[in-house]
SEROVEX-764967 format. One line per 4 residues: number of its first residue (from 1); their letters; for each residue x, y, z of C-alpha. Coordinates in nm, 4 decimals, always signed. Example, Ala and Ser with C-alpha at 12.3 -4.5 7.8 and 13.67 -1.06 7.14 Angstrom:
<atoms>
1> AS> +1.2300 -0.4500 +0.7800  +1.3670 -0.1060 +0.7140
</atoms>
This chain:
<atoms>
1> XXXX> -0.3555 -1.7428 -0.4183  -0.2914 -1.6738 -0.7845  +0.0652 -1.6215 -0.8953  +0.1806 -1.2931 -1.0425
5> XXXX> +0.4979 -1.1695 -1.2033  +0.4980 -0.8608 -0.9808  +0.5956 -0.8822 -0.6153  +0.3750 -0.8087 -0.3203
9> XXXX> +0.5258 -0.5562 -0.0817  +0.4721 -0.3548 +0.2337  +0.5223 +0.0198 +0.2549  +0.6323 +0.0975 +0.6111
13> XXXX> +0.5640 +0.4419 +0.7592  +0.9315 +0.5040 +0.8272  +1.1711 +0.6826 +0.5973  +1.4977 +0.5224 +0.4931
17> XXXX> +1.6580 +0.7477 +0.7582  +1.4264 +0.5959 +1.0223  +1.1979 +0.8968 +1.0755  +0.8239 +0.8423 +1.1162
21> XXXX> +0.6299 +0.9508 +0.8068  +0.3624 +1.2170 +0.8522  +0.0725 +1.2821 +0.8540  -0.0232 +1.0080 +1.0950
25> XXXX> -0.3120 +0.8920 +0.8734  -0.0996 +0.8609 +0.5580  -0.1762 +0.4879 +0.5169  -0.5528 +0.5392 +0.5257
29> XXXX> -0.5248 +0.8326 +0.2851  -0.3144 +0.6351 +0.0387  -0.5525 +0.3387 +0.0500  -0.8480 +0.5759 +0.0231
33> XXXX> -0.7244 +0.6878 -0.3174  -0.7692 +0.3289 -0.4383  -1.1021 +0.2659 -0.2651  -1.4585 +0.2617 -0.3934
37> XXXX> -1.8015 +0.3217 -0.2464  -2.0239 +0.0157 -0.2274  -2.4000 -0.0132 -0.2627  -2.4432 +0.0627 +0.1080
41> XXXX> -2.2624 +0.3957 +0.0496  -1.9639 +0.2970 +0.2611  -1.6070 +0.3238 +0.1457  -1.4384 -0.0092 +0.0757
45> XXXX> -1.0645 -0.0487 +0.0422  -0.9321 -0.2368 -0.2563  -0.8818 -0.6082 -0.1859  -0.5245 -0.5587 -0.3117
49> XXXX> -0.4182 -0.2591 -0.0993  -0.4873 -0.2144 +0.2701  -0.3688 -0.0182 +0.5733  -0.2289 -0.2287 +0.8574
53> XXXX> +0.0550 -0.2230 +1.1053  +0.3948 -0.3805 +1.0551  +0.6131 -0.4247 +1.3632  +0.4197 -0.1489 +1.5391
57> XXXX> +0.4384 +0.1011 +1.2522  +0.1662 +0.2167 +1.0152  +0.1976 +0.0364 +0.6851  +0.0266 -0.0373 +0.3565
61> XXXX> +0.0207 -0.3951 +0.2315  +0.0154 -0.4226 -0.1480  -0.0745 -0.7493 -0.3200  +0.1233 -0.8044 -0.6409
65> XXXX> -0.1987 -0.9091 -0.8136  -0.2913 -0.5399 -0.8200  -0.0629 -0.5083 -1.1225  -0.2731 -0.7595 -1.3154
69> XXXX> -0.5920 -0.5633 -1.2397  -0.4590 -0.2065 -1.2653  -0.0902 -0.1555 -1.3531  -0.1107 +0.2219 -1.3059
73> XXXX> -0.2364 +0.1825 -0.9484  +0.0452 -0.0626 -0.8694  +0.3037 +0.1816 -1.0046  +0.1349 +0.4706 -0.8214
77> XXXX> +0.1733 +0.3146 -0.4757  +0.5258 +0.1951 -0.5527  +0.6298 +0.5424 -0.6704  +0.4621 +0.6995 -0.3662
81> XXXX> +0.6925 +0.4972 -0.1435  +0.9999 +0.5743 -0.3519  +0.9228 +0.9470 -0.3853  +0.8831 +0.9775 -0.0074
85> XXXX> +1.1890 +0.7621 +0.0755  +0.9740 +0.5131 +0.2649  +1.0936 +0.1687 +0.3636  +0.9755 -0.1145 +0.1389
89> XXXX> +0.9575 -0.4774 +0.2457  +0.9539 -0.7079 -0.0573  +0.9813 -1.0782 -0.1347  +0.6854 -1.1719 +0.0823
93> X> +0.5855 -1.5349 +0.0942
</atoms>
C-alpha cells in the first residue's frame, strides 16, 4: 500500500452522543456520491471510499490515498462526518 500524508479513517453511523445516524442507507448514499458508472452500466464505488460495517454499525471506510487523487472529495467526506457529529476512527494501521 502506498504511503500518504493524510490519514485513512472510518466514519461510524453513530453520533458523538451515541445515537444511530439516519437514514439507514446513509453510507451507501455517501459512497454513491463518489461512485462512477462502468462500461457495463453498473455503479462502481470508488476504490478509496466504501460502505461497510464497523462493530455492527453502518460505516464508511475512507482510504487516505483519496486525498492524493481528489483532495476535494477527501475533504467532503471528512466534513460530512464533522457536520453531522458522526464518530470518526482514525490512525488505522
